[in-house]
Residue, then its C-alpha position, 0 to 999 in steps of 0.5 A: m749577759r751571754l752567760f745568762a742567755a747560754t744558761l737559759l738555752i741549756a736549761s730550756g734545751l734540757s727540759a724540752g720534751a722531758a716527761g714530768q717525774e711523779g713526786a718531783d719536789c719543785d718547791q724545795a729545789y726552787k726554795s733552795m735556789q732562792s736561798t743560794i741567790e740570797r747568799k750570793k747577793p752581795r757579789l752579784s750585780a743587779q742584772a745578774q741577780l735578776a737573770l738568775e731569779r728569772i731563770a730559776l722561776r722559769l725552771y720552777h714553772a717548767c717543773g710544776t707543769g711536768h716538763l722537767e724530769q729532774p728539777g734538782e739537777l737543773f737548779k744545781k747547774l744553774d747554781g754552778t754557773r759563774h756570776 
């Protein structure tokens, strides 16, 4: 759980105060992360899966409101976390 809390803090810290980028492809980055979560599902515990989905959804919402400069980068960092 500490890993997920740290990941969430990193994601929210990186997104704080960032200006939205015109044409940011939030949908594609989110869908890509969802397919990654589906692929990792057999190796993840229920808590780990839920945490990843919640963080991905928060990143998606931040991207949609224009608070993320580069949404793909944060989704890649989330994908790179150990689970």
